[in-house]
All heavy atoms as an XYZ file, in Angstrom:
720
protein
N       0.833     -1.165      0.000
C       0.000      0.000      0.000
C       0.890      1.244      0.000
O       1.799      1.371      0.798
C      -0.901     -0.031      1.233
C      -1.855      1.093      1.306
S      -2.959      0.741      2.679
C      -4.222      1.827      2.300
N       0.600      2.169     -0.896
C       1.412      3.389     -0.984
C       0.842      4.472     -0.075
O      -0.356      4.545      0.157
C       1.446      3.912     -2.437
O       0.124      4.211     -2.828
C       2.075      2.911     -3.359
N       1.736      5.284      0.385
C       1.334      6.371      1.279
C       0.746      7.524      0.467
O       1.287      7.918     -0.556
C       2.560      6.857      2.050
C       2.241      7.916      3.064
C       3.491      8.333      3.823
O       4.373      7.497      4.038
O       3.549      9.506      4.183
N      -0.378      8.048      0.915
C      -1.028      9.178      0.238
C      -0.316     10.469      0.627
O      -0.013     10.693      1.798
C      -2.508      9.273      0.644
C      -3.355      8.151      0.104
C      -3.521      8.262     -1.404
O      -3.567      9.343     -1.955
N      -3.576      7.116     -2.058
N      -0.043     11.343     -0.337
C       0.597     12.614      0.007
C      -0.346     13.484      0.833
O      -1.565     13.417      0.699
C       0.900     13.259     -1.340
C       0.041     12.565     -2.330
C      -0.267     11.200     -1.764
N       0.241     14.312      1.705
C      -0.553     15.197      2.561
C      -1.335     16.202      1.730
O      -2.448     16.571      2.072
C       0.359     15.926      3.548
N      -0.754     16.655      0.631
C      -1.409     17.592     -0.279
C      -1.398     16.958     -1.661
O      -0.393     17.031     -2.361
C      -0.670     18.942     -0.316
C      -0.671     19.660      0.990
C       0.387     19.528      1.870
C      -1.743     20.452      1.344
C       0.386     20.195      3.082
C      -1.763     21.115      2.555
C      -0.696     20.986      3.414
O      -0.712     21.642      4.614
N      -2.496     16.328     -2.046
C      -2.508     15.626     -3.327
C      -2.123     16.547     -4.483
O      -2.602     17.660     -4.594
C      -3.966     15.174     -3.473
C      -4.519     15.209     -2.090
C      -3.758     16.245     -1.359
N      -1.203     16.056     -5.300
C      -0.779     16.813     -6.463
C       0.388     17.745     -6.206
O       0.895     18.379     -7.111
N       0.855     17.821     -4.949
C       1.957     18.725     -4.635
C       3.163     18.008     -4.052
O       4.016     18.628     -3.451
C       1.490     19.818     -3.651
C       0.473     20.740     -4.247
C      -0.840     20.687     -3.838
C       0.825     21.630     -5.237
C      -1.783     21.518     -4.394
C      -0.107     22.468     -5.800
C      -1.411     22.405     -5.374
O      -2.346     23.236     -5.931
N       3.254     16.729     -4.168
C       4.450     16.020     -3.761
C       4.442     15.440     -2.356
O       5.316     14.688     -2.016
N       3.502     15.779     -1.512
C       3.380     15.116     -0.244
C       3.923     15.854      0.963
O       3.669     15.447      2.073
N       4.700     16.904      0.802
C       5.195     17.608      1.982
C       4.559     18.994      2.055
O       4.314     19.624      1.033
C       6.715     17.731      1.938
O       7.097     18.568      0.881
N       4.302     19.467      3.264
C       3.680     20.790      3.408
C       4.546     21.909      2.823
O       4.043     22.920      2.383
C       3.528     20.968      4.917
C       3.611     19.611      5.487
C       4.437     18.797      4.543
N       5.871     21.726      2.804
C       6.753     22.753      2.265
C       6.565     22.943      0.765
O       6.876     23.994      0.221
C       8.219     22.407      2.553
C       8.579     22.462      4.027
C       8.180     21.198      4.771
O       8.028     20.139      4.147
O       8.004     21.285      5.994
N       6.067     21.912      0.080
C       5.914     22.015     -1.369
C       4.554     22.580     -1.776
O       4.295     22.763     -2.951
C       6.109     20.640     -2.016
O       5.093     19.754     -1.578
N       3.687     22.874     -0.808
C       2.384     23.449     -1.115
C       2.570     24.902     -1.552
O       3.448     25.598     -1.055
C       1.473     23.388      0.103
N       1.750     25.370     -2.492
C       1.903     26.768     -2.932
C       1.519     27.737     -1.813
O       0.641     27.463     -1.003
C       0.927     26.885     -4.101
C      -0.070     25.802     -3.891
C       0.667     24.693     -3.178
N       2.211     28.869     -1.777
C       1.931     29.877     -0.752
C       0.595     30.544     -1.043
O       0.203     30.710     -2.188
C       3.039     30.913     -0.728
N      -0.089     30.934      0.021
C      -1.371     31.616     -0.115
C      -1.121     33.043     -0.584
O      -0.281     33.747     -0.041
C      -2.060     31.622      1.249
C      -3.464     32.122      1.199
C      -4.117     31.999      2.567
O      -4.237     30.867      3.051
O      -4.488     33.037      3.109
N      -1.822     33.459     -1.624
C      -1.633     34.811     -2.148
C      -2.315     35.826     -1.244
O      -3.413     35.614     -0.773
C      -2.218     34.908     -3.551
C      -1.401     34.197     -4.592
C      -1.909     34.557     -5.955
C      -0.732     34.980     -6.771
N      -1.101     35.486     -8.061
N      -1.621     36.930     -1.037
C      -2.172     38.006     -0.217
C      -3.158     38.815     -1.048
O      -3.038     38.922     -2.267
C      -1.047     38.898      0.285
N      -4.131     39.407     -0.374
C      -5.097     40.237     -1.070
C      -4.459     41.582     -1.421
O      -3.486     42.009     -0.801
C      -6.334     40.464     -0.198
O      -6.026     41.326      0.869
N      -5.032     42.235     -2.403
C      -4.536     43.543     -2.814
C      -4.689     44.580     -1.721
O      -3.864     45.489     -1.590
N      -5.731     44.448     -0.920
C      -5.946     45.400      0.175
C      -4.871     45.261      1.248
O      -4.427     46.267      1.811
C      -7.329     45.203      0.782
C      -8.441     45.631     -0.136
C      -9.793     45.367      0.471
C     -10.872     45.707     -0.544
N     -12.187     45.294     -0.110
N      -4.440     44.039      1.519
C      -3.391     43.830      2.516
C      -2.070     44.417      2.024
O      -1.350     45.076      2.787
C      -3.235     42.340      2.813
N      -1.764     44.212      0.766
C      -0.536     44.757      0.193
C      -0.598     46.282      0.172
O       0.368     46.964      0.526
C      -0.297     44.182     -1.215
C      -0.035     42.679     -1.122
C       0.862     44.898     -1.901
C      -0.022     41.967     -2.446
N      -1.741     46.829     -0.228
C      -1.903     48.289     -0.258
C      -1.766     48.872      1.139
O      -1.172     49.943      1.317
C      -3.251     48.647     -0.871
N      -2.294     48.194      2.130
C      -2.179     48.659      3.508
C      -0.723     48.718      3.942
O      -0.289     49.693      4.572
C      -2.971     47.741      4.442
O      -2.724     48.060      5.777
N       0.034     47.693      3.608
C       1.448     47.670      3.970
C       2.211     48.782      3.253
O       3.015     49.490      3.869
C       2.056     46.308      3.636
C       3.534     46.142      3.968
C       3.756     46.266      5.466
C       4.049     44.815      3.463
N       1.957     48.953      1.966
C       2.642     49.995      1.204
C       2.296     51.383      1.758
O       3.179     52.226      1.949
C       2.287     49.888     -0.294
C       2.758     51.105     -1.068
C       2.875     48.615     -0.891
N       1.018     51.619      2.027
C       0.618     52.914      2.581
C       1.176     53.117      3.985
O       1.490     54.250      4.381
C      -0.900     53.050      2.580
C      -1.534     53.201      1.198
C      -3.049     53.162      1.304
C      -1.068     54.465      0.524
N       1.316     52.041      4.753
C       1.936     52.147      6.074
C       3.390     52.574      5.984
O       3.846     53.427      6.747
N       4.112     52.006      5.027
C       5.511     52.393      4.822
C       5.590     53.850      4.358
O       6.426     54.625      4.838
C       6.197     51.448      3.816
C       7.558     51.973      3.406
C       6.320     50.045      4.392
N       4.713     54.242      3.438
C       4.707     55.626      2.962
C       4.369     56.580      4.101
O       4.966     57.657      4.216
C       3.723     55.780      1.784
C       4.256     55.043      0.558
C       3.490     57.246      1.455
C       3.281     54.960     -0.586
N       3.426     56.204      4.956
C       3.065     57.083      6.072
C       4.216     57.235      7.056
O       4.334     58.271      7.711
C       1.812     56.575      6.785
O       2.098     55.430      7.556
N       5.065     56.205      7.161
C       6.235     56.329      8.027
C       7.223     57.344      7.480
O       7.991     57.943      8.226
C       6.932     54.962      8.186
C       6.134     53.946      8.957
S       5.796     54.430     10.641
C       7.420     54.457     11.314
N       7.218     57.541      6.185
C       8.096     58.527      5.561
C       7.439     59.898      5.459
O       8.124     60.916      5.436
C       8.501     58.047      4.163
C       9.239     56.713      4.096
C       9.414     56.281      2.653
C      10.576     56.807      4.804
N       6.114     59.940      5.384
C       5.389     61.184      5.125
C       4.862     61.856      6.390
O       4.183     62.866      6.287
C       4.231     60.911      4.159
N       5.171     61.362      7.560
C       4.638     61.947      8.786
C       5.131     63.370      9.001
O       4.481     64.153      9.687
C       4.962     61.097      9.999
C       6.425     61.059     10.325
C       7.318     60.127      9.905
C       7.161     61.982     11.121
N       8.564     60.423     10.379
C       8.492     61.566     11.127
C       6.814     63.142     11.816
C       9.499     62.244     11.811
C       7.810     63.826     12.491
C       9.135     63.374     12.489
N       6.267     63.703      8.410
C       6.804     65.053      8.615
C       5.954     66.116      7.910
O       6.075     67.296      8.216
C       8.256     65.132      8.178
S       8.522     64.627      6.488
N       5.114     65.725      6.994
C       4.133     66.615      6.373
C       2.748     66.107      6.771
O       2.163     65.275      6.081
C       4.269     66.612      4.842
C       5.576     67.148      4.275
C       5.642     66.895      2.791
C       5.722     68.617      4.583
N       2.206     66.582      7.888
C       0.955     66.032      8.405
C      -0.196     66.083      7.406
O      -1.073     65.218      7.433
C       0.656     66.895      9.629
C       1.952     67.458     10.035
C       2.752     67.609      8.775
N      -0.184     67.050      6.507
C      -1.270     67.145      5.541
C      -1.225     65.987      4.535
O      -2.229     65.644      3.924
C      -1.247     68.512      4.831
C      -2.593     68.804      4.207
C      -0.134     68.593      3.820
C      -2.829     70.254      3.931
N      -0.067     65.362      4.396
C       0.080     64.195      3.514
C       0.077     62.906      4.336
O      -0.625     61.953      4.004
C       1.392     64.290      2.702
C       1.619     63.042      1.874
C       1.394     65.521      1.819
N       0.857     62.882      5.399
C       1.020     61.667      6.202
C      -0.246     61.208      6.882
O      -0.504     60.010      6.978
N      -1.053     62.155      7.365
C      -2.294     61.793      8.052
C      -3.274     61.041      7.175
O      -3.686     59.927      7.514
N      -3.658     61.619      6.018
C      -4.597     60.896      5.154
C      -4.060     59.568      4.629
O      -4.801     58.585      4.537
C      -4.841     61.873      4.003
C      -4.549     63.211      4.579
C      -3.453     62.991      5.579
N      -2.777     59.515      4.304
C      -2.184     58.260      3.825
C      -2.266     57.200      4.923
O      -2.614     56.045      4.659
C      -0.724     58.487      3.376
C       0.001     57.177      3.156
C      -0.681     59.319      2.111
N      -1.971     57.588      6.149
C      -2.026     56.648      7.268
C      -3.453     56.182      7.537
O      -3.686     55.007      7.830
C      -1.432     57.285      8.521
N      -4.417     57.086      7.427
C      -5.816     56.711      7.671
C      -6.292     55.711      6.628
O      -6.929     54.699      6.959
C      -6.711     57.962      7.704
C      -6.407     58.777      8.964
C      -8.178     57.585      7.653
C      -7.041     60.142      8.990
N      -5.970     55.950      5.363
C      -6.379     55.007      4.306
C      -5.694     53.652      4.510
O      -6.323     52.594      4.373
C      -6.064     55.587      2.906
C      -6.288     54.556      1.815
C      -6.906     56.829      2.649
N      -4.408     53.655      4.869
C      -3.698     52.405      5.137
C      -4.290     51.652      6.308
O      -4.399     50.421      6.285
N      -4.700     52.390      7.326
C      -5.324     51.775      8.502
C      -6.655     51.129      8.144
O      -6.933     49.980      8.531
C      -5.513     52.846      9.575
C      -5.710     52.435     11.005
C      -4.522     51.645     11.500
C      -5.892     53.669     11.861
N      -7.479     51.828      7.381
C      -8.789     51.294      6.987
C      -8.621     50.057      6.109
O      -9.288     49.029      6.321
C      -9.620     52.378      6.268
C     -10.848     51.787      5.616
C     -10.006     53.482      7.238
N      -7.719     50.124      5.126
C      -7.504     48.956      4.259
C      -6.969     47.763      5.040
O      -7.349     46.620      4.783
C      -6.542     49.314      3.127
C      -7.098     50.182      2.011
C      -6.005     50.547      1.031
C      -8.246     49.494      1.308
N      -6.097     48.015      6.010
C      -5.563     46.925      6.826
C      -6.625     46.268      7.678
O      -6.659     45.052      7.813
N      -7.521     47.075      8.231
C      -8.602     46.523      9.048
C      -9.550     45.698      8.188
O      -9.997     44.625      8.592
C      -9.333     47.657      9.793
C      -8.413     48.238     10.866
C     -10.633     47.157     10.409
C      -8.915     49.519     11.503
N      -9.831     46.164      6.986
C     -10.710     45.417      6.075
C     -10.051     44.103      5.660
O     -10.695     43.054      5.613
C     -11.066     46.260      4.839
C     -11.967     47.429      5.250
C     -11.738     45.414      3.770
C     -12.183     48.450      4.139
N      -8.741     44.140      5.358
C      -8.043     42.963      4.833
C      -7.594     41.994      5.918
O      -7.080     40.921      5.599
C      -6.819     43.417      4.033
N      -7.805     42.321      7.149
C      -7.305     41.506      8.265
C      -7.865     40.094      8.276
O      -7.205     39.161      8.705
C      -7.637     42.212      9.565
C      -6.995     41.660     10.767
C      -7.315     42.494     11.955
N      -8.746     42.831     11.944
C      -9.386     43.354     12.949
N      -8.748     43.635     14.038
N     -10.672     43.620     12.875
N      -9.062     39.893      7.816
C      -9.694     38.570      7.887
C      -9.446     37.707      6.657
O      -9.756     36.538      6.663
C     -11.190     38.728      8.102
C     -11.506     39.399      9.398
C     -12.994     39.392      9.664
N     -13.301     40.235     10.799
C     -13.527     39.754     12.013
N     -13.499     38.476     12.231
N     -13.790     40.580     12.992
N      -8.908     38.280      5.600
C      -8.696     37.536      4.373
C      -7.291     36.973      4.276
O      -6.542     36.936      5.252
N      -6.926     36.535      3.074
C      -5.557     36.050      2.877
C      -4.569     37.200      3.005
O      -4.883     38.343      2.702
C      -5.583     35.491      1.452
C      -6.750     36.123      0.794
C      -7.736     36.431      1.868
N      -3.374     36.900      3.464
C      -2.375     37.932      3.679
C      -2.572     38.651      4.997
O      -2.313     39.842      5.109
N      -3.011     37.921      6.002
C      -3.309     38.518      7.310
C      -2.079     39.196      7.913
O      -2.171     40.272      8.497
C      -3.823     37.440      8.254
C      -4.245     37.970      9.597
C      -4.826     36.845     10.459
N      -5.491     37.364     11.626
C      -4.871     37.697     12.744
N      -3.568     37.554     12.833
N      -5.546     38.168     13.773
N      -0.916     38.591      7.750
C       0.315     39.165      8.295
C       0.647     40.506      7.672
O       1.071     41.436      8.359
N       0.452     40.606      6.366
C       0.695     41.878      5.692
C      -0.284     42.939      6.172
O       0.081     44.104      6.349
C       0.572     41.720      4.178
C       1.624     40.867      3.478
C       1.315     40.751      1.998
C       2.992     41.435      3.697
N      -1.525     42.540      6.368
C      -2.542     43.485      6.839
C      -2.214     43.986      8.240
O      -2.328     45.185      8.512
C      -3.922     42.832      6.815
N      -1.781     43.088      9.115
C      -1.436     43.490     10.477
C      -0.212     44.416     10.461
O      -0.178     45.428     11.174
C      -1.189     42.258     11.380
C      -0.600     42.648     12.711
C      -2.485     41.488     11.567
N       0.774     44.104      9.633
C       1.945     44.981      9.513
C       1.536     46.351      8.989
O       2.030     47.380      9.462
C       2.976     44.340      8.599
N       0.615     46.376      8.027
C       0.119     47.643      7.511
C      -0.624     48.446      8.563
O      -0.490     49.667      8.631
N      -1.397     47.751      9.386
C      -2.124     48.425     10.478
C      -1.142     49.051     11.461
O      -1.291     50.207     11.865
C      -3.067     47.433     11.192
C      -4.232     47.055     10.282
C      -3.576     48.007     12.503
C      -5.065     45.905     10.797
N      -0.124     48.295     11.843
C       0.850     48.789     12.819
C       1.611     49.989     12.258
O       1.742     51.028     12.925
C       1.821     47.664     13.242
C       2.982     48.201     14.045
C       1.075     46.595     14.023
N       2.115     49.873     11.034
C       2.869     50.975     10.436
C       1.991     52.201     10.228
O       2.428     53.336     10.460
C       3.499     50.536      9.116
C       4.645     49.537      9.221
C       5.101     49.108      7.839
C       5.796     50.125     10.003
N       0.756     51.989      9.781
C      -0.155     53.115      9.575
C      -0.502     53.796     10.888
O      -0.598     55.024     10.952
C      -1.427     52.646      8.870
O      -1.138     52.192      7.569
N      -0.691     53.015     11.938
C      -1.008     53.598     13.244
C       0.168     54.426     13.764
O      -0.026     55.532     14.292
C      -1.366     52.498     14.236
N       1.382     53.919     13.601
C       2.559     54.679     14.029
C       2.698     55.953     13.201
O       2.983     57.035     13.739
C       3.833     53.805     13.937
C       3.773     52.666     14.954
C       5.086     54.643     14.141
C       4.856     51.626     14.783
N       2.498     55.842     11.887
C       2.575     57.023     11.026
C       1.512     58.052     11.356
O       1.777     59.261     11.345
N       0.293     57.589     11.675
C      -0.781     58.507     12.048
C      -0.461     59.201     13.367
O      -0.644     60.424     13.505
C      -2.115     57.762     12.144
C      -3.336     58.608     12.490
C      -3.572     59.669     11.428
C      -4.556     57.719     12.628
N       0.024     58.463     14.338
C       0.393     59.043     15.617
C       1.506     60.079     15.444
O       1.447     61.174     16.021
C       0.825     57.945     16.594
C       1.201     58.401     17.998
C      -0.014     59.006     18.696
C       1.741     57.235     18.795
N       2.513     59.756     14.643
C       3.607     60.701     14.402
C       3.097     61.949     13.682
O       3.534     63.067     13.996
C       4.712     60.025     13.592
N       2.173     61.786     12.736
C       1.607     62.943     12.033
C       0.822     63.840     12.988
O       0.918     65.072     12.914
C       0.682     62.482     10.900
O       1.413     61.847      9.895
N       0.047     63.239     13.879
C      -0.740     64.007     14.844
C       0.179     64.769     15.801
O      -0.037     65.952     16.097
C      -1.721     63.086     15.600
C      -2.813     62.602     14.649
C      -2.316     63.791     16.807
C      -3.695     61.504     15.224
N       1.227     64.098     16.278
C       2.175     64.761     17.178
C       2.879     65.904     16.451
O       3.033     67.005     17.003
C       3.183     63.746     17.749
C       2.476     62.801     18.723
C       4.360     64.442     18.423
C       3.324     61.635     19.180
N       3.301     65.673     15.218
C       3.976     66.715     14.444
C       3.056     67.909     14.214
O       3.484     69.061     14.347
C       4.471     66.150     13.120
C       5.324     67.134     12.353
O       5.867     68.078     12.914
N       5.445     66.914     11.071
N       1.806     67.658     13.883
C       0.855     68.754     13.677
C       0.629     69.513     14.980
O       0.580     70.752     14.990
C      -0.466     68.215     13.137
N       0.497     68.797     16.083
C       0.296     69.434     17.379
C       1.472     70.306     17.787
O       1.294     71.434     18.271
N       2.679     69.807     17.584
C       3.871     70.591     17.911
C       3.948     71.827     17.021
O       4.287     72.923     17.485
C       5.146     69.728     17.790
C       6.401     70.583     17.846
C       5.178     68.670     18.879
N       3.616     71.683     15.748
C       3.623     72.827     14.838
C       2.614     73.886     15.243
O       2.917     75.084     15.213
N       1.433     73.464     15.621
C       0.398     74.417     16.070
C       0.836     75.096     17.356
O       0.695     76.315     17.516
C      -0.956     73.696     16.241
C      -1.500     73.276     14.874
C      -1.949     74.574     16.983
C      -2.694     72.347     14.946
N       1.398     74.336     18.292
C       1.865     74.903     19.549
C       2.969     75.929     19.304
O       2.966     77.020     19.887
C       2.354     73.790     20.468
C       2.854     74.309     21.781
C       2.098     74.718     22.841
C       4.209     74.494     22.162
N       2.915     75.134     23.858
C       4.223     75.013     23.465
C       5.420     74.261     21.517
C       5.393     75.304     24.139
C       6.586     74.557     22.194
C       6.572     75.071     23.485
N       3.927     75.583     18.419
C       5.005     76.521     18.115
C       4.466     77.790     17.451
O       4.945     78.896     17.720
C       6.047     75.849     17.209
C       6.904     74.826     17.906
S       8.031     73.976     16.792
C       9.119     75.306     16.318
N       3.489     77.646     16.608
C       2.905     78.802     15.934
C       2.210     79.728     16.931
O       2.349     80.949     16.859
C       1.926     78.332     14.861
C       1.371     79.451     14.019
C       2.128     79.984     12.995
C       0.112     79.973     14.266
C       1.631     81.028     12.214
C      -0.397     81.009     13.514
C       0.368     81.535     12.471
O      -0.113     82.560     11.716
N       1.469     79.157     17.865
C       0.757     79.989     18.846
C       1.705     80.638     19.839
O       1.395     81.691     20.390
C      -0.300     79.172     19.609
O       0.344     78.094     20.283
C      -1.367     78.651     18.672
N       2.865     80.028     20.063
C       3.850     80.595     20.986
C       4.750     81.632     20.314
O       5.505     82.317     20.988
C       4.727     79.482     21.580
C       3.979     78.468     22.396
C       3.296     79.085     23.597
O       3.892     79.868     24.328
N       2.038     78.747     23.789
N       4.658     81.717     19.000
C       5.497     82.656     18.264
C       6.905     82.156     18.029
O       7.778     82.927     17.629
N       7.166     80.887     18.253
C       8.512     80.336     18.060
C       8.649     79.584     16.744
O       9.724     79.071     16.454
C       8.869     79.391     19.216
O       7.908     78.326     19.273
C       8.907     80.120     20.539
N       7.597     79.523     15.976
C       7.653     78.838     14.691
C       8.459     79.678     13.710
O       8.321     80.892     13.669
C       6.229     78.596     14.167
C       6.165     77.588     13.080
N       6.449     77.884     11.778
C       5.869     76.255     13.106
C       6.317     76.813     11.037
N       5.962     75.804     11.825
N       9.326     79.073     12.896
C      10.153     79.837     11.958
C       9.337     80.669     10.964
O       9.808     81.693     10.485
C      10.967     78.786     11.228
C      10.897     77.562     12.073
C       9.664     77.662     12.883
N       8.122     80.261     10.658
C       7.306     80.995      9.693
C       6.662     82.236     10.301
O       6.196     83.100      9.583
C       6.238     80.078      9.095
C       6.826     78.941      8.293
S       5.590     77.917      7.537
C       5.099     78.968      6.192
N       6.634     82.332     11.628
C       6.007     83.473     12.298
C       6.964     84.657     12.291
O       6.557     85.808     12.163
C       5.608     83.100     13.744
C       5.090     84.307     14.496
C       4.590     81.992     13.725
N       8.225     84.415     12.436
C       9.212     85.493     12.550
C       9.466     86.045     11.221
O       9.569     86.748     10.535
C      10.503     84.962     13.144
C      10.248     84.375     14.503
C      11.459     83.673     15.050
O      12.517     83.670     14.468
N      11.318     83.048     16.208
């Protein structure tokens, strides 16, 4: 009697099974998370990019590519937080008269 492969048609070992493809939303979330990490210094750009990445990551979390979606959520959340802090510091500096654009 011959042994049946664990994955019929793929040679019998789990390592030879094809990888699960990630969804486009999970990939987009990760890409936008990386961009938001670079764009936080311009809150008008970094904030919206981070919000869209966060929403796409939350939507894609239950589908294929869960790891990419979670990474996108984490990066987008960090980028959004950095954008909010940067905007807050800029507003505070402007109201105190210490912002370079005020002088």
